[in-house]
C-alpha positions in Angstrom: 94.3 109.4 -58.5 90.7 108.5 -57.9 89.8 109.9 -61.3 92.3 107.7 -63.1 91.2 104.7 -61.1 87.6 105.3 -62.3 88.7 105.6 -65.8 90.7 102.3 -65.6 87.7 100.5 -64.1 85.4 101.8 -66.9 87.9 100.7 -69.5 88.1 97.2 -68.0 84.3 96.9 -68.0 84.2 98.0 -71.7 86.9 95.6 -72.6 85.1 92.7 -70.8 81.9 93.5 -72.6 83.7 93.6 -76.0 85.2 90.2 -75.3 81.8 88.8 -74.3 80.2 90.1 -77.5 83.1 88.9 -79.6 82.9 85.5 -78.0 79.2 85.3 -78.7 79.8 86.2 -82.4 82.4 83.5 -82.7 79.9 80.9 -81.4 77.2 81.9 -83.9 76.8 79.4 -86.7 78.0 80.7 -90.1 75.4 82.1 -92.4 74.7 79.5 -95.2 75.3 80.5 -98.8 72.5 81.2 -101.3 72.3 79.3 -104.6 70.8 80.5 -107.9 71.3 80.4 -111.6 73.9 83.0 -112.8 71.3 84.6 -115.0 67.5 84.5 -115.6 67.6 84.6 -119.4 70.0 83.8 -122.2 69.8 83.7 -126.0 71.8 81.2 -128.1 71.8 79.8 -131.7 71.5 76.2 -132.6 75.0 76.4 -134.2 76.5 77.4 -130.8 76.9 73.6 -130.1 78.2 73.1 -126.5 77.1 75.7 -124.0 77.5 75.9 -120.2 74.9 77.1 -117.7 76.3 78.2 -114.3 74.7 77.7 -110.9 76.4 80.0 -108.4 76.7 80.6 -104.7 77.1 84.0 -103.1 80.0 82.7 -101.0 82.3 79.6 -101.2 80.7 76.3 -100.3 81.4 75.1 -96.7 80.9 71.5 -97.9 79.9 69.8 -101.2 76.5 71.0 -102.3 74.3 68.9 -104.6 71.6 70.7 -106.6 68.9 68.8 -108.5 67.2 70.5 -111.4 64.5 69.8 -114.0 63.9 71.1 -117.5 60.9 72.2 -119.5 60.4 74.4 -122.5 59.5 73.9 -126.2 62.8 72.4 -127.1 63.1 68.6 -126.8 65.9 67.0 -124.7 67.7 64.0 -126.2 67.3 61.5 -123.3 63.8 62.6 -122.5 62.8 62.0 -126.2 63.7 58.3 -125.7 63.5 57.7 -129.5 59.9 58.9 -129.6 60.6 62.4 -130.9 63.3 64.3 -132.6 65.6 66.1 -130.1 67.0 69.7 -130.0 69.6 69.4 -127.3 71.3 67.0 -124.9 72.4 67.3 -121.3 76.1 66.1 -121.5 77.0 66.7 -117.8 75.5 64.8 -114.9 71.8 64.3 -115.7 69.4 66.5 -113.7 72.1 67.1 -111.0 75.0 69.5 -110.5 77.5 69.6 -107.7 79.4 72.6 -106.2 82.5 71.3 -104.5 83.6 72.5 -101.0 85.4 75.8 -101.3 84.0 76.5 -104.8 81.2 79.0 -105.7 79.8 77.6 -108.9 78.7 74.5 -110.7 78.3 73.8 -114.4 75.5 72.3 -116.4 76.7 71.3 -119.9 74.3 71.2 -122.9 74.9 70.3 -126.5 72.6 72.1 -128.9 71.7 70.2 -132.1 71.9 71.7 -135.5 69.3 70.2 -137.8 67.6 70.4 -141.2 64.5 72.2 -139.9 63.6 75.9 -140.3 62.1 76.7 -136.9 60.7 79.4 -134.8 62.6 80.2 -131.6 62.5 77.4 -129.0 63.1 77.5 -125.3 65.0 75.5 -122.7 63.9 76.2 -119.1 66.1 74.8 -116.3 64.7 75.0 -112.8 66.3 74.3 -109.4 64.2 71.7 -107.5 66.1 71.0 -104.4 69.4 71.5 -102.6 71.4 69.3 -100.3 72.3 70.2 -97.6 68.9 71.7 -96.9 70.2 74.7 -95.0 71.6 76.1 -98.2 69.3 78.9 -99.2 67.6 78.7 -102.6 64.7 80.5 -104.2 63.0 77.3 -105.3 62.1 77.1 -108.0 64.8 79.4 -109.4 65.1 79.1 -113.1 66.7 80.2 -116.3 65.1 80.5 -119.7 67.4 79.8 -122.7 66.0 81.0 -126.0 67.4 78.9 -128.9 67.3 80.8 -132.2 67.4 79.5 -135.8 71.0 79.4 -137.0 72.3 80.7 -140.2 72.6 78.5 -143.2 70.9 77.7 -146.5 67.2 76.9 -147.2 66.8 74.7 -150.3 63.3 74.4 -151.7 62.0 72.3 -154.6 58.6 73.3 -156.1 56.8 71.8 -159.0 53.8 73.2 -160.9 53.1 76.6 -162.3 51.6 79.7 -160.5 48.1 78.8 -159.3 48.3 75.4 -161.0 49.1 72.4 -158.9 50.4 69.2 -160.4 48.4 67.0 -158.0 49.6 63.6 -159.2 53.3 64.6 -159.3 55.8 63.5 -156.7 59.3 64.8 -156.7 62.2 64.1 -154.2 64.7 66.7 -153.1 68.0 65.3 -151.7 71.3 66.6 -150.5 74.6 65.4 -151.9 77.7 65.5 -149.7 81.3 64.4 -150.2 82.1 60.8 -149.5 85.5 59.4 -148.4 87.0 59.9 -151.8 85.7 63.5 -152.0 83.1 62.6 -154.6 79.6 63.8 -154.0 77.1 61.1 -153.1 73.4 61.3 -152.1 72.9 61.7 -148.3 69.5 60.0 -148.1 68.9 61.1 -144.6 68.6 64.6 -145.9 65.7 63.8 -148.2 63.5 66.9 -148.3 60.4 67.3 -146.2 57.2 67.0 -148.2 53.7 68.3 -147.8 52.5 71.6 -146.2 55.8 72.3 -144.4 55.8 76.1 -143.9 58.6 78.3 -145.3 58.8 81.8 -146.6 60.3 80.8 -150.0 57.3 78.9 -151.3 54.3 80.7 -152.7 51.1 79.9 -150.8 49.2 79.3 -154.0 51.4 76.4 -155.0 51.2 73.5 -152.5 53.6 71.0 -154.2 57.1 71.3 -152.7 59.9 69.8 -150.6 62.4 71.7 -148.5 65.4 71.2 -146.3 67.8 73.5 -144.3 71.5 73.1 -144.5 73.1 74.6 -141.4 76.1 76.8 -141.6 78.1 74.5 -139.3 78.7 72.0 -142.1 82.2 71.8 -143.5 83.3 74.0 -146.3 83.3 72.4 -149.7 81.1 71.4 -152.6 77.6 70.2 -152.2 74.8 69.2 -154.5 71.1 68.4 -154.8 68.8 66.0 -156.6 65.4 67.1 -157.9 64.1 63.7 -159.0 60.8 63.2 -160.9 59.6 60.2 -158.9 56.0 59.8 -160.2 53.3 61.6 -162.1 51.6 62.0 -165.5 52.6 65.6 -166.3 54.6 66.1 -169.5 56.3 68.5 -169.6 56.6 68.9 -165.8 58.0 72.2 -164.8 59.8 72.8 -161.6 62.3 75.1 -159.9 64.9 75.0 -157.1 65.2 78.0 -154.8 68.3 78.6 -152.7 67.7 81.1 -149.8 70.7 82.0 -147.6 69.9 82.9 -143.9 72.5 85.4 -142.7 72.4 86.8 -139.2 68.9 85.5 -138.8 67.6 87.4 -141.9 66.8 86.3 -145.4 69.5 86.8 -148.0 69.1 87.1 -151.7 67.3 84.0 -153.2 68.8 82.2 -156.2 66.2 80.4 -158.4 67.0 77.7 -161.0 64.3 76.4 -163.3 63.9 73.1 -165.1 61.4 70.9 -167.0 61.1 67.1 -167.0 59.2 64.7 -169.3 57.9 61.2 -168.7 61.3 59.9 -169.8 62.9 61.5 -166.7 60.8 59.5 -164.1 63.0 57.5 -161.8 61.6 55.4 -158.9 65.0 55.5 -157.3 64.2 53.6 -154.1 63.0 50.4 -155.9 65.3 47.4 -155.7 68.0 47.7 -158.3 66.9 51.1 -159.5 69.7 53.6 -160.4 70.5 56.4 -158.0 69.0 59.9 -158.5 70.8 62.3 -160.8 73.0 65.0 -159.3 71.0 67.9 -160.7 72.7 70.9 -159.3 75.8 71.9 -157.3 76.9 74.8 -155.0 79.8 75.7 -152.8 80.1 76.6 -149.1 83.0 78.7 -147.9 82.8 80.1 -144.4 79.4 81.6 -144.0 78.8 82.0 -147.7 77.0 79.8 -150.1 77.7 80.5 -153.8 78.3 79.2 -157.3 74.8 77.7 -157.7 74.9 75.8 -161.0 72.1 75.5 -163.5 70.1 72.3 -163.3 71.2 69.3 -165.3 68.2 68.1 -167.4 69.1 65.0 -169.5 67.0 64.3 -172.6 65.8 60.8 -171.7 66.7 60.1 -168.2 67.1 61.4 -164.6 69.3 58.4 -163.8 73.0 57.8 -163.6 75.2 54.7 -162.7 75.0 53.7 -159.1 77.3 55.8 -156.9 80.0 54.3 -154.7 78.1 52.7 -151.8 79.0 53.6 -148.2 77.9 55.6 -145.3 77.8 59.3 -146.2 76.2 60.1 -142.9 77.1 58.9 -139.4 74.8 59.0 -136.3 75.2 58.3 -132.7 73.5 55.0 -131.7 69.9 55.4 -130.9 69.7 59.0 -132.1 67.1 60.5 -134.3 68.8 61.1 -137.7 67.1 64.4 -138.6 68.3 65.9 -135.3 71.8 64.5 -134.9 74.3 67.4 -134.6 75.6 68.1 -138.1 79.1 68.5 -136.8 78.8 64.7 -136.6 76.3 63.9 -139.4 78.3 65.2 -142.4 81.4 63.3 -141.6 82.8 60.4 -143.5 84.2 57.2 -142.2 
């Protein structure tokens, strides 16, 4: 009997100790969650448009958590540009702040990537966690994610004048895109006038400095497009030139298509003077899906590079206050 009594006493002692330990554990404050970006790196294309970046907890939030973040990198943010620079993306969720609601384990930062007419090297967007409220939430500050934005697929269009190793130094030409207007007729989209000067691209020979170029992203609607190659000023007669179309497919150069032409002094058109006729639609091509094709030969009139004024109206549409060359082309090449 004594033996069983001792066993019972020992069991009671152990039970009491277990209750004490359990009680102490119940009284301990809960371990706060840890917050961080879901990943450290990410690669996207300009044409991806709207993307989401997740900030995650390792356990559901015990209360609403507010995370403030900052951004750096080589890409320019729309609001930060403040009209002083062209922008590459825009923060479309709450600016520099993201909230993880009580009971949830992630918050979302939303970005809109801008397609544009530039041919660019890879750019970066670096988001960094700066602070967390409440302060007892653990964070590896600054925790960050680097988003690499790659050049999207599309079509490079280059206009070059002169002959190999011979520059037409007093010649000025203008390269423009034509896009469908409200009636489906092609009309010049002046905001897409080509970039002049020493703009680098792999389709222009280094020995010939006279050119203009633009990039037509693959996000534009399917349909017919065109270009102007206007002889704006110069004394060269005849004035030889060529238009090169270079598709970019999966980040690599496709097969270039070259169309050649020659103007005389009779073809000069100072198209931006008051009352001057519009530039001539010199060449057309077609976009269907990811393919650009059906590049026409250039139209070279005998005595003019002019045509009657096209139907006036806005071919391009921009968000108020935006930089035209960097507005998302999903909005730009829309008609009223």
